C-alpha positions in Angstrom: 36.5 5.6 67.6 36.9 7.1 64.1 40.3 7.9 62.7 41.0 11.6 62.6 42.1 13.4 59.5 44.0 16.7 59.6 40.9 18.8 59.7 39.4 16.8 62.6 42.7 17.1 64.5 42.8 20.9 63.9 39.2 21.2 65.2 40.1 19.2 68.3 43.2 21.4 69.0 41.2 24.6 68.4 38.5 23.3 70.8 41.1 22.6 73.5 42.5 26.2 73.0 38.9 27.6 73.2 38.4 25.8 76.5 41.4 27.7 77.9 40.2 31.0 76.4 36.7 30.5 77.8 38.2 30.4 81.3 39.5 34.0 80.8 36.1 35.5 80.5 34.5 34.4 77.3 32.2 31.8 78.9 30.0 31.4 75.9 32.9 30.0 73.9 32.4 26.7 75.8 29.1 26.2 73.9 31.0 26.4 70.6 33.5 23.8 71.9 30.7 21.3 72.6 29.4 21.8 69.1 32.9 21.4 67.5 33.6 18.2 69.5 30.2 16.7 68.6 31.0 17.4 64.9 34.2 15.4 65.1 33.3 12.6 67.6 30.1 10.6 68.4 28.2 12.5 71.1 29.1 10.2 74.1 32.8 10.2 73.2 32.8 14.0 72.8 31.3 14.4 76.3 33.8 11.9 77.7 36.6 13.9 76.2 35.2 17.3 77.2 34.3 16.7 80.8 37.9 16.1 82.0 39.2 19.0 79.8 36.6 21.3 81.3 37.4 20.1 84.9 41.1 20.6 84.4 40.4 24.1 82.9 38.3 25.0 85.9 41.0 23.9 88.3 43.7 25.8 86.5 41.5 28.9 86.4 40.7 28.7 90.1 44.4 28.3 90.9 45.4 31.1 88.6 42.8 33.5 89.9 42.9 32.2 93.5 43.4 35.8 94.9 40.1 36.9 93.3 38.0 33.8 94.0 35.0 34.3 96.2 35.3 30.9 97.9 31.8 30.9 99.5 30.3 31.1 96.0 32.5 28.4 94.7 31.9 26.0 97.6 28.1 26.4 97.1 28.5 25.1 93.6 30.5 22.0 94.4 27.5 19.8 95.5 25.6 20.8 92.3 28.6 20.0 90.2 28.9 16.5 91.7 25.1 16.0 91.2 25.4 17.0 87.6 28.3 14.7 87.0 26.4 11.8 88.6 23.2 12.5 86.7 25.1 12.9 83.5 26.8 9.6 84.0 23.5 7.8 84.3 22.0 9.6 81.4 25.0 8.7 79.2 24.7 5.1 80.3 21.0 5.1 79.4 20.7 7.0 76.1 22.3 6.3 72.7 24.4 8.7 70.6 21.5 9.4 68.3 19.2 10.3 71.4 22.0 12.3 73.0 22.5 14.7 70.0 19.1 16.4 70.3 19.6 16.7 74.1 22.9 18.5 73.5 21.2 20.7 70.9 18.4 21.6 73.3 20.9 22.4 76.1 23.0 24.6 73.6 19.8 26.5 72.6 18.8 26.9 76.2 22.2 28.3 77.2 22.2 30.6 74.2 18.7 31.8 75.2 20.0 32.5 78.8 23.0 34.4 77.4 20.7 36.6 75.3 18.3 37.1 78.3 21.3 38.0 80.4 22.5 40.5 77.8 19.1 42.1 77.5 18.4 42.4 81.2 21.9 43.2 82.3 23.0 42.7 85.9 19.4 42.1 87.1 19.5 38.6 85.6 22.0 37.2 88.2 21.6 38.2 91.8 23.8 36.9 94.6 
């Protein structure tokens, strides 16, 4: 793992703060966090650091907003979350850092495209 200078440490601290802020309603801030962490660490290390931070952030957000949580929606997501973690584990075991970077870039572009589509189409984009 590389040694971190003051700028790298500042980026990591800012990324951790952005994770907390993203749980308050600025969801797209998480995309920036991934980019920031990949700029500081190798791609696999960045993902290994981010996943536990995001999970803890989600748990704290659910506990904090527990009175407003729609539990049936949340429970429907749990199996997909576990599937994603397992698939991600095997992908990270299989690919190298240099192969992972374009995958992360593609996912970031895809999520940005979905955000733009959601903004243009409004509430029709997500139906429950």
